[in-house]
C-alpha positions, 0 to 999 in steps of 0.5 A: 267407496266399498263400503257405500257400495255395500250400503247401497246394495243392501238398500236396494235388496231391502226395497227389492224384498218390500216390493217383491211382498207387494207384487205378489200381494197384488197377484194374490188379490188379481191386481197383478201380473208381470205385466204390472210389475213392469209398470210398478218397477219402473214407477218406483224408480222414477219416485226414486230418482225424483227423491234423490234429486229434490232430496236436498231441497227438502232439507232446505225447505224444512230447515229454512237454510240460508245460504251465505256469502264470504261478505255476510259470514266471513268467519263461518266461511273461513272456518269452514274453508279451513276444515274442508282442507284438512279433510282434503274435500271441496269447500261446501256451500254454508248455509245458516238455518234459521231456528234457536235449536242449537245444531250443525249439520251437512248434507247433499248428493254428493263431494262437489255439491256438499253443504253445511248448515249451521242453526242460528242458535248454535251461532249464538251459542258457541264461540268460534273456537267451540264451533270449529271443532272438539275442546282441548283434551278431546280423545279420537279413537281408531276405529277397527275394520276394513275401508275404515282407515285414516277414518277417526272416532269419537263420541262427545255429549255437549255439557249443555245437552248432558241431563246427567242421566249415565245411559251414555256410559251404561250403554256403551260396548266397550269393554273398557268403556270409552265413556265416563261422567265427570263433573265439570271443573269449576 
């Protein structure tokens, strides 16, 4: 909760700084004043509220998301229901994006408005076990820091995405490298 609040406050502060610079520049050009400050503050607040409310619809539109019911995709619904139960969150709405790029993502405004979307590309590429979670042997680390209790952290690059460049290993910030390049077993 505190982490979300801090992120919100930082975003608000950054917006305030940029907004202050714009108002200052308008005042220097003779286009502003205290009256216009209130006008722009109200206008900005209305625009932010509209963007917040239509954000999920913009994601749905840009990714061509089609929501599916349990009859259309029972395995996907069962998998998401199990994962939501394990995470102790409400089951999100489930959609499939009409694109061949292998991807899955979650979006929404709050937990009760959660939505999970998988692409047709990932559905055709991975089997149910691969879609459900990390493969056996995946190492999960406990993060260090306040407000991170109960969370786990891991980075995994799909062998389908790996180009073998080794950049992920080179930029790993850990003193003891958490990533290593290994050839796939035959």
